[in-house]
C-alpha positions, -999 to +999 in steps of 0.1 A: -696+563-587-699+590-613-735+596-604-726+599-568-699+624-575-722+644-597-749+645-571-725+656-544-711+684-566-746+696-576-757+698-540-726+718-531-712+692-507-678+693-523-662+699-489-679+668-475-666+648-505-630+661-499-633+654-462-645+618-469-617+612-493-591+626-469-605+605-440-605+573-462-570+579-473-558+586-437-576+554-425-561+533-452-526+547-444-531+539-407-542+503-415-512+498-438-487+512-413-501+490-385-497+460-407-461+470-415-453+475-379-467+441-370-445+425-397-414+444-384-423+433-349-425+397-360-391+399-378-375+414-348-390+387-325-376+360-348-342+377-347-342+378-309-352+342-307-324+332-330-299+351-309-313+334-278-309+300-294-273+308-304-266+318-268-280+285-255-260+266-281-227+283-270-235+279-233-239+241-237-204+238-250-189+253-219 
């Protein structure tokens, strides 16, 4: 990785390196946030299913 960085700097492509690092970071953040949203969605779905099962339980007693 050090040779790659040195080559990029010697050629004057520092802006391309910065853009690549920014794009990589943004993509990683997007993937992380999508995973977190999927987890939250699943937890909310579990919560709603539990509420529905409680409602069914209380309706059977009536």
